[in-house]
PDB file of N, CA, C, O and CB in Angstrom:
ATOM      1  N   MET A   1    -128.997 -44.826  35.879  1.00  0.00           N
ATOM      2  CA  MET A   1    -127.945 -45.660  35.328  1.00  0.00           C
ATOM      3  C   MET A   1    -126.651 -45.348  36.075  1.00  0.00           C
ATOM      4  O   MET A   1    -126.206 -44.201  36.097  1.00  0.00           O
ATOM      5  CB  MET A   1    -127.784 -45.427  33.792  1.00  0.00           C
ATOM      6  N   SER A   2    -126.060 -46.342  36.673  1.00  0.00           N
ATOM      7  CA  SER A   2    -124.812 -46.131  37.402  1.00  0.00           C
ATOM      8  C   SER A   2    -123.689 -46.919  36.723  1.00  0.00           C
ATOM      9  O   SER A   2    -123.920 -47.926  36.055  1.00  0.00           O
ATOM     10  CB  SER A   2    -124.961 -46.556  38.896  1.00  0.00           C
ATOM     11  N   PHE A   3    -122.495 -46.433  36.914  1.00  0.00           N
ATOM     12  CA  PHE A   3    -121.340 -47.099  36.352  1.00  0.00           C
ATOM     13  C   PHE A   3    -120.840 -48.168  37.315  1.00  0.00           C
ATOM     14  O   PHE A   3    -120.870 -47.997  38.534  1.00  0.00           O
ATOM     15  CB  PHE A   3    -120.230 -46.087  36.037  1.00  0.00           C
ATOM     16  N   ARG A   4    -120.386 -49.262  36.742  1.00  0.00           N
ATOM     17  CA  ARG A   4    -119.821 -50.309  37.578  1.00  0.00           C
ATOM     18  C   ARG A   4    -118.436 -49.906  38.036  1.00  0.00           C
ATOM     19  O   ARG A   4    -117.749 -49.141  37.360  1.00  0.00           O
ATOM     20  CB  ARG A   4    -119.775 -51.645  36.828  1.00  0.00           C
ATOM     21  N   GLU A   5    -118.024 -50.420  39.182  1.00  0.00           N
ATOM     22  CA  GLU A   5    -116.690 -50.134  39.691  1.00  0.00           C
ATOM     23  C   GLU A   5    -115.652 -50.827  38.810  1.00  0.00           C
ATOM     24  O   GLU A   5    -115.875 -51.938  38.329  1.00  0.00           O
ATOM     25  CB  GLU A   5    -116.552 -50.588  41.169  1.00  0.00           C
ATOM     26  N   ASP A   6    -114.509 -50.156  38.604  1.00  0.00           N
ATOM     27  CA  ASP A   6    -113.453 -50.722  37.774  1.00  0.00           C
ATOM     28  C   ASP A   6    -112.899 -51.999  38.397  1.00  0.00           C
ATOM     29  O   ASP A   6    -112.813 -52.135  39.618  1.00  0.00           O
ATOM     30  CB  ASP A   6    -112.329 -49.703  37.567  1.00  0.00           C
ATOM     31  N   HIS A   7    -112.535 -52.908  37.537  1.00  0.00           N
ATOM     32  CA  HIS A   7    -111.908 -54.150  37.978  1.00  0.00           C
ATOM     33  C   HIS A   7    -110.486 -53.839  38.438  1.00  0.00           C
ATOM     34  O   HIS A   7    -109.903 -52.838  38.023  1.00  0.00           O
ATOM     35  CB  HIS A   7    -111.907 -55.222  36.837  1.00  0.00           C
ATOM     36  N   ASP A   8    -109.935 -54.687  39.285  1.00  0.00           N
ATOM     37  CA  ASP A   8    -108.586 -54.482  39.812  1.00  0.00           C
ATOM     38  C   ASP A   8    -107.554 -54.430  38.690  1.00  0.00           C
ATOM     39  O   ASP A   8    -106.569 -53.698  38.791  1.00  0.00           O
ATOM     40  CB  ASP A   8    -108.229 -55.592  40.799  1.00  0.00           C
ATOM     41  N   LEU A   9    -107.766 -55.192  37.634  1.00  0.00           N
ATOM     42  CA  LEU A   9    -106.850 -55.188  36.488  1.00  0.00           C
ATOM     43  C   LEU A   9    -106.774 -53.801  35.860  1.00  0.00           C
ATOM     44  O   LEU A   9    -105.689 -53.353  35.490  1.00  0.00           O
ATOM     45  CB  LEU A   9    -107.296 -56.219  35.438  1.00  0.00           C
ATOM     46  N   HIS A  10    -107.905 -53.117  35.734  1.00  0.00           N
ATOM     47  CA  HIS A  10    -107.925 -51.790  35.140  1.00  0.00           C
ATOM     48  C   HIS A  10    -107.207 -50.773  36.024  1.00  0.00           C
ATOM     49  O   HIS A  10    -106.542 -49.868  35.521  1.00  0.00           O
ATOM     50  CB  HIS A  10    -109.360 -51.347  34.891  1.00  0.00           C
ATOM     51  N   LYS A  11    -107.340 -50.922  37.326  1.00  0.00           N
ATOM     52  CA  LYS A  11    -106.643 -50.012  38.240  1.00  0.00           C
ATOM     53  C   LYS A  11    -105.138 -50.190  38.135  1.00  0.00           C
ATOM     54  O   LYS A  11    -104.402 -49.204  38.103  1.00  0.00           O
ATOM     55  CB  LYS A  11    -107.100 -50.242  39.688  1.00  0.00           C
ATOM     56  N   ARG A  12    -104.668 -51.430  38.080  1.00  0.00           N
ATOM     57  CA  ARG A  12    -103.232 -51.679  37.957  1.00  0.00           C
ATOM     58  C   ARG A  12    -102.719 -51.191  36.612  1.00  0.00           C
ATOM     59  O   ARG A  12    -101.638 -50.608  36.529  1.00  0.00           O
ATOM     60  CB  ARG A  12    -102.923 -53.174  38.131  1.00  0.00           C
ATOM     61  N   ARG A  13    -103.492 -51.427  35.562  1.00  0.00           N
ATOM     62  CA  ARG A  13    -103.074 -50.999  34.227  1.00  0.00           C
ATOM     63  C   ARG A  13    -102.983 -49.477  34.160  1.00  0.00           C
ATOM     64  O   ARG A  13    -102.069 -48.934  33.541  1.00  0.00           O
ATOM     65  CB  ARG A  13    -104.053 -51.524  33.158  1.00  0.00           C
ATOM     66  N   PHE A  14    -103.938 -48.786  34.801  1.00  0.00           N
ATOM     67  CA  PHE A  14    -103.900 -47.325  34.817  1.00  0.00           C
ATOM     68  C   PHE A  14    -102.649 -46.829  35.540  1.00  0.00           C
ATOM     69  O   PHE A  14    -101.999 -45.893  35.074  1.00  0.00           O
ATOM     70  CB  PHE A  14    -105.164 -46.759  35.489  1.00  0.00           C
ATOM     71  N   GLY A  15    -102.313 -47.432  36.646  1.00  0.00           N
ATOM     72  CA  GLY A  15    -101.118 -47.035  37.381  1.00  0.00           C
ATOM     73  C   GLY A  15     -99.858 -47.243  36.566  1.00  0.00           C
ATOM     74  O   GLY A  15     -98.964 -46.397  36.571  1.00  0.00           O
ATOM     75  N   ARG A  16     -99.782 -48.359  35.870  1.00  0.00           N
ATOM     76  CA  ARG A  16     -98.619 -48.648  35.020  1.00  0.00           C
ATOM     77  C   ARG A  16     -98.545 -47.651  33.860  1.00  0.00           C
ATOM     78  O   ARG A  16     -97.471 -47.142  33.539  1.00  0.00           O
ATOM     79  CB  ARG A  16     -98.688 -50.101  34.476  1.00  0.00           C
ATOM     80  N   ASN A  17     -99.687 -47.380  33.239  1.00  0.00           N
ATOM     81  CA  ASN A  17     -99.710 -46.422  32.129  1.00  0.00           C
ATOM     82  C   ASN A  17     -99.331 -45.025  32.596  1.00  0.00           C
ATOM     83  O   ASN A  17     -98.653 -44.295  31.874  1.00  0.00           O
ATOM     84  CB  ASN A  17    -101.092 -46.395  31.477  1.00  0.00           C
ATOM     85  N   LEU A  18     -99.759 -44.649  33.787  1.00  0.00           N
ATOM     86  CA  LEU A  18     -99.403 -43.347  34.322  1.00  0.00           C
ATOM     87  C   LEU A  18     -97.904 -43.269  34.568  1.00  0.00           C
ATOM     88  O   LEU A  18     -97.292 -42.236  34.294  1.00  0.00           O
ATOM     89  CB  LEU A  18    -100.173 -43.067  35.614  1.00  0.00           C
ATOM     90  N   GLY A  19     -97.305 -44.324  35.072  1.00  0.00           N
ATOM     91  CA  GLY A  19     -95.861 -44.353  35.285  1.00  0.00           C
ATOM     92  C   GLY A  19     -95.091 -44.233  33.987  1.00  0.00           C
ATOM     93  O   GLY A  19     -94.102 -43.504  33.916  1.00  0.00           O
ATOM     94  N   VAL A  20     -95.532 -44.938  32.961  1.00  0.00           N
ATOM     95  CA  VAL A  20     -94.873 -44.860  31.646  1.00  0.00           C
ATOM     96  C   VAL A  20     -95.029 -43.459  31.064  1.00  0.00           C
ATOM     97  O   VAL A  20     -94.083 -42.924  30.486  1.00  0.00           O
ATOM     98  CB  VAL A  20     -95.462 -45.918  30.669  1.00  0.00           C
ATOM     99  N   ALA A  21     -96.203 -42.861  31.206  1.00  0.00           N
ATOM    100  CA  ALA A  21     -96.443 -41.515  30.683  1.00  0.00           C
ATOM    101  C   ALA A  21     -95.555 -40.491  31.386  1.00  0.00           C
ATOM    102  O   ALA A  21     -94.993 -39.612  30.733  1.00  0.00           O
ATOM    103  CB  ALA A  21     -97.924 -41.131  30.845  1.00  0.00           C
ATOM    104  N   LEU A  22     -95.423 -40.594  32.693  1.00  0.00           N
ATOM    105  CA  LEU A  22     -94.575 -39.654  33.427  1.00  0.00           C
ATOM    106  C   LEU A  22     -93.108 -39.825  33.061  1.00  0.00           C
ATOM    107  O   LEU A  22     -92.375 -38.842  32.952  1.00  0.00           O
ATOM    108  CB  LEU A  22     -94.759 -39.835  34.931  1.00  0.00           C
ATOM    109  N   THR A  23     -92.676 -41.071  32.870  1.00  0.00           N
ATOM    110  CA  THR A  23     -91.289 -41.324  32.461  1.00  0.00           C
ATOM    111  C   THR A  23     -91.020 -40.751  31.076  1.00  0.00           C
ATOM    112  O   THR A  23     -89.980 -40.134  30.848  1.00  0.00           O
ATOM    113  CB  THR A  23     -90.987 -42.833  32.475  1.00  0.00           C
ATOM    114  N   LEU A  24     -91.946 -40.951  30.159  1.00  0.00           N
ATOM    115  CA  LEU A  24     -91.805 -40.412  28.810  1.00  0.00           C
ATOM    116  C   LEU A  24     -91.778 -38.885  28.824  1.00  0.00           C
ATOM    117  O   LEU A  24     -90.973 -38.270  28.124  1.00  0.00           O
ATOM    118  CB  LEU A  24     -92.943 -40.908  27.920  1.00  0.00           C
ATOM    119  N   ALA A  25     -92.659 -38.274  29.621  1.00  0.00           N
ATOM    120  CA  ALA A  25     -92.687 -36.815  29.724  1.00  0.00           C
ATOM    121  C   ALA A  25     -91.383 -36.288  30.311  1.00  0.00           C
ATOM    122  O   ALA A  25     -90.881 -35.256  29.865  1.00  0.00           O
ATOM    123  CB  ALA A  25     -93.876 -36.360  30.582  1.00  0.00           C
ATOM    124  N   ALA A  26     -90.830 -36.977  31.298  1.00  0.00           N
ATOM    125  CA  ALA A  26     -89.557 -36.555  31.885  1.00  0.00           C
ATOM    126  C   ALA A  26     -88.429 -36.657  30.859  1.00  0.00           C
ATOM    127  O   ALA A  26     -87.589 -35.761  30.775  1.00  0.00           O
ATOM    128  CB  ALA A  26     -89.225 -37.407  33.125  1.00  0.00           C
ATOM    129  N   PHE A  27     -88.404 -37.732  30.084  1.00  0.00           N
ATOM    130  CA  PHE A  27     -87.382 -37.899  29.047  1.00  0.00           C
ATOM    131  C   PHE A  27     -87.477 -36.789  28.005  1.00  0.00           C
ATOM    132  O   PHE A  27     -86.461 -36.221  27.604  1.00  0.00           O
ATOM    133  CB  PHE A  27     -87.523 -39.273  28.369  1.00  0.00           C
ATOM    134  N   ILE A  28     -88.696 -36.479  27.567  1.00  0.00           N
ATOM    135  CA  ILE A  28     -88.898 -35.416  26.576  1.00  0.00           C
ATOM    136  C   ILE A  28     -88.452 -34.076  27.153  1.00  0.00           C
ATOM    137  O   ILE A  28     -87.828 -33.277  26.455  1.00  0.00           O
ATOM    138  CB  ILE A  28     -90.385 -35.348  26.137  1.00  0.00           C
ATOM    139  N   PHE A  29     -88.768 -33.828  28.417  1.00  0.00           N
ATOM    140  CA  PHE A  29     -88.372 -32.584  29.069  1.00  0.00           C
ATOM    141  C   PHE A  29     -86.853 -32.470  29.145  1.00  0.00           C
ATOM    142  O   PHE A  29     -86.306 -31.394  28.902  1.00  0.00           O
ATOM    143  CB  PHE A  29     -88.981 -32.499  30.474  1.00  0.00           C
ATOM    144  N   ILE A  30     -86.171 -33.546  29.473  1.00  0.00           N
ATOM    145  CA  ILE A  30     -84.707 -33.527  29.557  1.00  0.00           C
ATOM    146  C   ILE A  30     -84.091 -33.252  28.188  1.00  0.00           C
ATOM    147  O   ILE A  30     -83.191 -32.421  28.069  1.00  0.00           O
ATOM    148  CB  ILE A  30     -84.180 -34.862  30.117  1.00  0.00           C
ATOM    149  N   VAL A  31     -84.569 -33.942  27.160  1.00  0.00           N
ATOM    150  CA  VAL A  31     -84.026 -33.735  25.809  1.00  0.00           C
ATOM    151  C   VAL A  31     -84.300 -32.307  25.337  1.00  0.00           C
ATOM    152  O   VAL A  31     -83.421 -31.665  24.762  1.00  0.00           O
ATOM    153  CB  VAL A  31     -84.637 -34.754  24.812  1.00  0.00           C
ATOM    154  N   PHE A  32     -85.500 -31.815  25.574  1.00  0.00           N
ATOM    155  CA  PHE A  32     -85.831 -30.447  25.181  1.00  0.00           C
ATOM    156  C   PHE A  32     -84.959 -29.448  25.935  1.00  0.00           C
ATOM    157  O   PHE A  32     -84.455 -28.491  25.347  1.00  0.00           O
ATOM    158  CB  PHE A  32     -87.322 -30.155  25.437  1.00  0.00           C
ATOM    159  N   GLY A  33     -84.785 -29.668  27.224  1.00  0.00           N
ATOM    160  CA  GLY A  33     -83.965 -28.771  28.030  1.00  0.00           C
ATOM    161  C   GLY A  33     -82.519 -28.749  27.576  1.00  0.00           C
ATOM    162  O   GLY A  33     -81.919 -27.679  27.465  1.00  0.00           O
ATOM    163  N   LEU A  34     -81.953 -29.915  27.313  1.00  0.00           N
ATOM    164  CA  LEU A  34     -80.571 -29.973  26.840  1.00  0.00           C
ATOM    165  C   LEU A  34     -80.417 -29.289  25.479  1.00  0.00           C
ATOM    166  O   LEU A  34     -79.434 -28.587  25.242  1.00  0.00           O
ATOM    167  CB  LEU A  34     -80.104 -31.428  26.751  1.00  0.00           C
ATOM    168  N   THR A  35     -81.381 -29.495  24.596  1.00  0.00           N
ATOM    169  CA  THR A  35     -81.343 -28.864  23.280  1.00  0.00           C
ATOM    170  C   THR A  35     -81.439 -27.346  23.411  1.00  0.00           C
ATOM    171  O   THR A  35     -80.707 -26.612  22.747  1.00  0.00           O
ATOM    172  CB  THR A  35     -82.482 -29.398  22.394  1.00  0.00           C
ATOM    173  N   TYR A  36     -82.334 -26.887  24.259  1.00  0.00           N
ATOM    174  CA  TYR A  36     -82.502 -25.443  24.465  1.00  0.00           C
ATOM    175  C   TYR A  36     -81.217 -24.807  25.000  1.00  0.00           C
ATOM    176  O   TYR A  36     -80.800 -23.749  24.530  1.00  0.00           O
ATOM    177  CB  TYR A  36     -83.667 -25.173  25.436  1.00  0.00           C
ATOM    178  N   VAL A  37     -80.606 -25.444  25.966  1.00  0.00           N
ATOM    179  CA  VAL A  37     -79.368 -24.908  26.539  1.00  0.00           C
ATOM    180  C   VAL A  37     -78.258 -24.904  25.505  1.00  0.00           C
ATOM    181  O   VAL A  37     -77.503 -23.935  25.415  1.00  0.00           O
ATOM    182  CB  VAL A  37     -78.942 -25.722  27.770  1.00  0.00           C
ATOM    183  N   LYS A  38     -78.144 -25.961  24.727  1.00  0.00           N
ATOM    184  CA  LYS A  38     -77.078 -26.027  23.726  1.00  0.00           C
ATOM    185  C   LYS A  38     -77.254 -24.957  22.655  1.00  0.00           C
ATOM    186  O   LYS A  38     -76.275 -24.335  22.242  1.00  0.00           O
ATOM    187  CB  LYS A  38     -77.043 -27.412  23.079  1.00  0.00           C
ATOM    188  N   VAL A  39     -78.463 -24.737  22.208  1.00  0.00           N
ATOM    189  CA  VAL A  39     -78.710 -23.750  21.157  1.00  0.00           C
ATOM    190  C   VAL A  39     -78.519 -22.331  21.697  1.00  0.00           C
ATOM    191  O   VAL A  39     -77.939 -21.493  21.006  1.00  0.00           O
ATOM    192  CB  VAL A  39     -80.132 -23.917  20.583  1.00  0.00           C
ATOM    193  N   THR A  40     -78.987 -22.042  22.902  1.00  0.00           N
ATOM    194  CA  THR A  40     -78.876 -20.685  23.426  1.00  0.00           C
ATOM    195  C   THR A  40     -77.460 -20.333  23.851  1.00  0.00           C
ATOM    196  O   THR A  40     -77.123 -19.150  23.897  1.00  0.00           O
ATOM    197  CB  THR A  40     -79.808 -20.509  24.591  1.00  0.00           C
ATOM    198  N   ARG A  41     -76.618 -21.313  24.165  1.00  0.00           N
ATOM    199  CA  ARG A  41     -75.226 -21.030  24.528  1.00  0.00           C
ATOM    200  C   ARG A  41     -74.389 -20.691  23.306  1.00  0.00           C
ATOM    201  O   ARG A  41     -73.307 -20.122  23.449  1.00  0.00           O
ATOM    202  CB  ARG A  41     -74.614 -22.221  25.258  1.00  0.00           C
ATOM    203  N   GLY A  42     -74.849 -21.017  22.131  1.00  0.00           N
ATOM    204  CA  GLY A  42     -74.110 -20.705  20.923  1.00  0.00           C
ATOM    205  C   GLY A  42     -73.170 -21.819  20.503  1.00  0.00           C
ATOM    206  O   GLY A  42     -72.374 -21.630  19.583  1.00  0.00           O
ATOM    207  N   ASP A  43     -73.236 -22.966  21.144  1.00  0.00           N
ATOM    208  CA  ASP A  43     -72.378 -24.089  20.781  1.00  0.00           C
ATOM    209  C   ASP A  43     -72.855 -24.793  19.518  1.00  0.00           C
ATOM    210  O   ASP A  43     -72.110 -25.551  18.897  1.00  0.00           O
ATOM    211  CB  ASP A  43     -72.310 -25.079  21.920  1.00  0.00           C
ATOM    212  N   PHE A  44     -74.091 -24.534  19.152  1.00  0.00           N
ATOM    213  CA  PHE A  44     -74.659 -25.249  18.016  1.00  0.00           C
ATOM    214  C   PHE A  44     -74.163 -24.615  16.729  1.00  0.00           C
ATOM    215  O   PHE A  44     -74.412 -23.439  16.465  1.00  0.00           O
ATOM    216  CB  PHE A  44     -76.206 -25.242  18.071  1.00  0.00           C
ATOM    217  N   GLU A  45     -73.470 -25.395  15.941  1.00  0.00           N
ATOM    218  CA  GLU A  45     -72.997 -24.926  14.651  1.00  0.00           C
ATOM    219  C   GLU A  45     -73.078 -26.089  13.673  1.00  0.00           C
ATOM    220  O   GLU A  45     -72.365 -27.080  13.833  1.00  0.00           O
ATOM    221  CB  GLU A  45     -71.543 -24.361  14.745  1.00  0.00           C
ATOM    222  N   PRO A  46     -73.936 -25.983  12.664  1.00  0.00           N
ATOM    223  CA  PRO A  46     -74.049 -27.075  11.692  1.00  0.00           C
ATOM    224  C   PRO A  46     -72.706 -27.361  11.019  1.00  0.00           C
ATOM    225  O   PRO A  46     -71.879 -26.462  10.870  1.00  0.00           O
ATOM    226  CB  PRO A  46     -75.106 -26.736  10.631  1.00  0.00           C
ATOM    227  N   VAL A  47     -72.498 -28.584  10.624  1.00  0.00           N
ATOM    228  CA  VAL A  47     -71.230 -29.017  10.047  1.00  0.00           C
ATOM    229  C   VAL A  47     -70.914 -28.265   8.771  1.00  0.00           C
ATOM    230  O   VAL A  47     -69.775 -27.839   8.577  1.00  0.00           O
ATOM    231  CB  VAL A  47     -71.255 -30.505   9.775  1.00  0.00           C
ATOM    232  N   ASN A  48     -71.895 -28.091   7.896  1.00  0.00           N
ATOM    233  CA  ASN A  48     -71.630 -27.454   6.608  1.00  0.00           C
ATOM    234  C   ASN A  48     -71.599 -25.920   6.720  1.00  0.00           C
ATOM    235  O   ASN A  48     -71.438 -25.255   5.696  1.00  0.00           O
ATOM    236  CB  ASN A  48     -72.689 -27.880   5.590  1.00  0.00           C
ATOM    237  N   ALA A  49     -71.744 -25.342   7.897  1.00  0.00           N
ATOM    238  CA  ALA A  49     -71.651 -23.894   8.068  1.00  0.00           C
ATOM    239  C   ALA A  49     -70.231 -23.472   8.445  1.00  0.00           C
ATOM    240  O   ALA A  49     -69.927 -22.279   8.481  1.00  0.00           O
ATOM    241  CB  ALA A  49     -72.642 -23.421   9.137  1.00  0.00           C
ATOM    242  N   ARG A  50     -69.378 -24.427   8.722  1.00  0.00           N
ATOM    243  CA  ARG A  50     -68.003 -24.112   9.104  1.00  0.00           C
ATOM    244  C   ARG A  50     -67.223 -23.626   7.884  1.00  0.00           C
ATOM    245  O   ARG A  50     -67.398 -24.118   6.770  1.00  0.00           O
ATOM    246  CB  ARG A  50     -67.312 -25.345   9.734  1.00  0.00           C
ATOM    247  N   ILE A  51     -66.375 -22.666   8.129  1.00  0.00           N
ATOM    248  CA  ILE A  51     -65.512 -22.159   7.064  1.00  0.00           C
ATOM    249  C   ILE A  51     -64.112 -22.712   7.320  1.00  0.00           C
ATOM    250  O   ILE A  51     -63.464 -22.361   8.306  1.00  0.00           O
ATOM    251  CB  ILE A  51     -65.512 -20.573   7.013  1.00  0.00           C
ATOM    252  N   GLU A  52     -63.667 -23.558   6.442  1.00  0.00           N
ATOM    253  CA  GLU A  52     -62.344 -24.159   6.605  1.00  0.00           C
ATOM    254  C   GLU A  52     -61.384 -23.533   5.596  1.00  0.00           C
ATOM    255  O   GLU A  52     -61.665 -23.488   4.398  1.00  0.00           O
ATOM    256  CB  GLU A  52     -62.405 -25.707   6.425  1.00  0.00           C
ATOM    257  N   ASN A  53     -60.276 -23.063   6.087  1.00  0.00           N
ATOM    258  CA  ASN A  53     -59.283 -22.436   5.202  1.00  0.00           C
ATOM    259  C   ASN A  53     -58.075 -23.324   5.066  1.00  0.00           C
ATOM    260  O   ASN A  53     -57.127 -22.973   4.363  1.00  0.00           O
ATOM    261  CB  ASN A  53     -58.864 -21.055   5.730  1.00  0.00           C
TER     262      ASN A  53
END
């Protein structure tokens, strides 16, 4: 039993899906990186944790 070769439509769809997946992964990496840097620098302070005199 052999598998049939993929149709051209499936190859194009796979390429498009791979591009979307890589873009999404890059966006998630950027957001995670920015969040990590902000929290580790000590700039993160919740609003209700401030002491106002």
